[in-house]
DRENROVEX-143062 format. One record per residue (C-alpha): residue number from 1; residue in three letters; x, y, z negated. Coordinates in steps of 0.5 Angstrom, whole numbers, m for minus. Each point is the difference from the previous one (the first is absolute). Example, Ala and Ser with C-alpha at 12.3 -4.5 7.8 and 13.67 -1.06 7.14 Angstrom:
BEGIN
<pos->1; code->Ala; x->25; y->m9; z->m16>
<pos->2; code->Ser; x->2; y->7; z->2>
This chain:
BEGIN
<pos->1; code->Met; x->197; y->245; z->m130>
<pos->2; code->Lys; x->0; y->m8; z->m2>
<pos->3; code->Lys; x->m3; y->m2; z->m7>
<pos->4; code->Leu; x->4; y->m3; z->m5>
<pos->5; code->Leu; x->0; y->m8; z->0>
<pos->6; code->Pro; x->m4; y->m2; z->m5>
<pos->7; code->Gln; x->3; y->m3; z->m7>
<pos->8; code->Ala; x->m6; y->m4; z->m2>
<pos->9; code->Asn; x->1; y->m7; z->0>
<pos->10; code->Asp; x->m7; y->m3; z->m1>
<pos->11; code->Leu; x->m5; y->2; z->5>
<pos->12; code->Glu; x->m6; y->m3; z->m4>
<pos->13; code->Lys; x->2; y->6; z->m5>
<pos->14; code->Val; x->0; y->5; z->5>
<pos->15; code->Ile; x->m7; y->m1; z->2>
<pos->16; code->Ser; x->m2; y->0; z->m7>
<pos->17; code->Val; x->3; y->6; z->m1>
<pos->18; code->Phe; x->m3; y->3; z->6>
<pos->19; code->Val; x->m7; y->m2; z->m2>
<pos->20; code->Tyr; x->1; y->2; z->m7>
<pos->21; code->Thr; x->3; y->7; z->2>
<pos->22; code->Leu; x->m7; y->1; z->4>
<pos->23; code->Ser; x->m4; y->m3; z->m5>
<pos->24; code->Lys; x->2; y->4; z->m6>
<pos->25; code->Thr; x->m2; y->8; z->m1>
<pos->26; code->Asn; x->6; y->4; z->0>
<pos->27; code->Cys; x->5; y->m6; z->0>
<pos->28; code->Thr; x->7; y->2; z->m2>
<pos->29; code->Lys; x->7; y->m4; z->0>
<pos->30; code->Gln; x->m1; y->m1; z->m7>
<pos->31; code->Asp; x->m6; y->m4; z->1>
<pos->32; code->Ile; x->3; y->m4; z->5>
<pos->33; code->Ser; x->5; y->m2; z->m4>
<pos->34; code->Glu; x->m4; y->m2; z->m6>
<pos->35; code->Phe; x->m5; y->m4; z->5>
<pos->36; code->Cys; x->6; y->m4; z->3>
<pos->37; code->Gln; x->4; y->0; z->m6>
<pos->38; code->Phe; x->6; y->2; z->2>
<pos->39; code->Glu; x->4; y->6; z->0>
<pos->40; code->Leu; x->m1; y->7; z->3>
<pos->41; code->Arg; x->5; y->m1; z->5>
<pos->42; code->Gln; x->m3; y->m6; z->2>
<pos->43; code->Ala; x->m6; y->4; z->1>
<pos->44; code->Asp; x->4; y->4; z->5>
<pos->45; code->Tyr; x->2; y->m6; z->4>
<pos->46; code->Tyr; x->m7; y->m2; z->1>
<pos->47; code->Leu; x->m3; y->6; z->1>
<pos->48; code->Gly; x->6; y->1; z->5>
<pos->49; code->Ala; x->m3; y->m6; z->4>
<pos->50; code->Cys; x->m7; y->2; z->0>
<pos->51; code->His; x->3; y->7; z->3>
<pos->52; code->Tyr; x->4; y->m4; z->5>
<pos->53; code->Leu; x->m6; y->m4; z->2>
<pos->54; code->Asn; x->m4; y->6; z->1>
<pos->55; code->Leu; x->m5; y->m2; z->m5>
<pos->56; code->Leu; x->2; y->6; z->m5>
<pos->57; code->Asp; x->3; y->7; z->2>
<pos->58; code->Asn; x->5; y->2; z->m5>
<pos->59; code->Lys; x->m5; y->3; z->m5>
<pos->60; code->Met; x->m3; y->m6; z->m1>
<pos->61; code->Cys; x->m6; y->1; z->4>
<pos->62; code->Ala; x->m3; y->m5; z->5>
<pos->63; code->Thr; x->2; y->2; z->8>
<pos->64; code->Asp; x->m5; y->m1; z->5>
<pos->65; code->Ile; x->2; y->m7; z->1>
<pos->66; code->Gly; x->1; y->m2; z->m7>
<pos->67; code->Tyr; x->m7; y->3; z->m1>
<pos->68; code->Glu; x->m3; y->m4; z->5>
<pos->69; code->Ile; x->3; y->m6; z->m3>
<pos->70; code->Phe; x->m2; y->1; z->m7>
<pos->71; code->Lys; x->m7; y->1; z->3>
<pos->72; code->Ser; x->0; y->m7; z->2>
<pos->73; code->Arg; x->0; y->m4; z->m6>
<pos->74; code->Lys; x->m1; y->m7; z->2>
<pos->75; code->Cys; x->6; y->0; z->5>
<pos->76; code->Ile; x->5; y->5; z->m4>
<pos->77; code->Lys; x->6; y->m5; z->0>
<pos->78; code->Glu; x->m1; y->m2; z->7>
<pos->79; code->Lys; x->0; y->7; z->3>
<pos->80; code->Val; x->6; y->2; z->m4>
<pos->81; code->Tyr; x->3; y->m6; z->3>
<pos->82; code->Arg; x->m1; y->3; z->6>
<pos->83; code->Gln; x->3; y->6; z->m2>
<pos->84; code->Val; x->6; y->m4; z->m2>
<pos->85; code->Ile; x->1; y->m4; z->7>
<pos->86; code->Thr; x->m1; y->6; z->4>
<pos->87; code->Asp; x->5; y->4; z->m3>
<pos->88; code->Pro; x->5; y->1; z->6>
<pos->89; code->Phe; x->6; y->m2; z->m5>
<pos->90; code->Ile; x->m4; y->m5; z->m4>
<pos->91; code->Gly; x->m3; y->m3; z->6>
<pos->92; code->Lys; x->6; y->m2; z->3>
<pos->93; code->Ile; x->2; y->m4; z->m7>
<pos->94; code->Phe; x->m7; y->m3; z->0>
<pos->95; code->Ala; x->1; y->m2; z->8>
<pos->96; code->Phe; x->7; y->m3; z->m1>
<pos->97; code->Arg; x->m2; y->m4; z->m6>
<pos->98; code->Leu; x->m6; y->m3; z->3>
<pos->99; code->Phe; x->5; y->m4; z->5>
<pos->100; code->Ala; x->6; y->m1; z->m5>
<pos->101; code->Asn; x->1; y->m3; z->m7>
<pos->102; code->His; x->1; y->5; z->m6>
<pos->103; code->Glu; x->8; y->0; z->0>
<pos->104; code->Asp; x->0; y->2; z->8>
<pos->105; code->Ala; x->m6; y->5; z->m2>
<pos->106; code->Arg; x->4; y->3; z->m6>
<pos->107; code->Asp; x->6; y->1; z->5>
<pos->108; code->Phe; x->m4; y->3; z->5>
<pos->109; code->Ala; x->m3; y->5; z->m5>
<pos->110; code->His; x->7; y->2; z->m3>
<pos->111; code->Glu; x->2; y->1; z->7>
<pos->112; code->Leu; x->m6; y->4; z->2>
<pos->113; code->Ala; x->1; y->4; z->m6>
<pos->114; code->Tyr; x->7; y->2; z->1>
<pos->115; code->His; x->m2; y->2; z->7>
<pos->116; code->Glu; x->m6; y->4; z->m2>
<pos->117; code->Tyr; x->3; y->3; z->m6>
<pos->118; code->Pro; x->7; y->2; z->0>
<pos->119; code->Asn; x->0; y->5; z->m6>
<pos->120; code->Tyr; x->m2; y->m6; z->m5>
<pos->121; code->Ser; x->5; y->m4; z->m3>
<pos->122; code->Leu; x->1; y->m7; z->1>
<pos->123; code->Ser; x->m2; y->m2; z->m6>
<pos->124; code->Val; x->m7; y->4; z->0>
<pos->125; code->Leu; x->m1; y->m2; z->7>
<pos->126; code->Asn; x->1; y->m7; z->m2>
<pos->127; code->Arg; x->m5; y->0; z->m6>
<pos->128; code->Arg; x->m5; y->4; z->4>
<pos->129; code->Ser; x->0; y->m4; z->6>
<pos->130; code->Glu; x->m1; y->m6; z->m4>
<pos->131; code->Ser; x->m6; y->3; z->m4>
<pos->132; code->Leu; x->m3; y->1; z->7>
<pos->133; code->Leu; x->1; y->m7; z->2>
<pos->134; code->Gly; x->m3; y->m2; z->m6>
<pos->135; code->Trp; x->m6; y->4; z->2>
<pos->136; code->Cys; x->0; y->m4; z->7>
<pos->137; code->Glu; x->0; y->m6; z->m4>
<pos->138; code->Glu; x->m6; y->2; z->m4>
<pos->139; code->Ile; x->m4; y->1; z->6>
<pos->140; code->Ile; x->2; y->m6; z->3>
<pos->141; code->Ser; x->m1; y->m4; z->m6>
<pos->142; code->Tyr; x->m7; y->3; z->0>
<pos->143; code->Leu; x->m1; y->m2; z->7>
<pos->144; code->Lys; x->1; y->m7; z->m1>
<pos->145; code->Ile; x->m4; y->0; z->m6>
<pos->146; code->Lys; x->m6; y->3; z->4>
<pos->147; code->Gly; x->2; y->m5; z->6>
<pos->148; code->Ile; x->1; y->5; z->5>
<pos->149; code->Phe; x->8; y->m2; z->1>
<pos->150; code->Gly; x->4; y->m6; z->m1>
């Protein structure tokens, strides 16, 4: 069964939610909502993104991969980025974006989403694929700042 496409717009905040969830004893969705200063439904979006990336399970506990990433305090961001770009779906968007401009990558992401997730509505697919492209842009910007890319 395919995991639901993430609804979270901000990859940096996904990482923060992941770290916060594992750092706080008995963390709840309400805690996450207050920590990030957003509504409970948005906490679900960010927890869903952590689940999609296999960082947390559906009970807000670390997966084996999530735990290994969390233990590496100095490079959590980079390891989550690896989770993103090695994901079979998002990795295709990332790879395409490396060699195309944002607009062409957006079109590619939409087409890929339509093909891979035919049960979603067009508007949902567009929003979610654009969010994932935003994650890719975030990673590319980070790589440029680090002098690793372009």
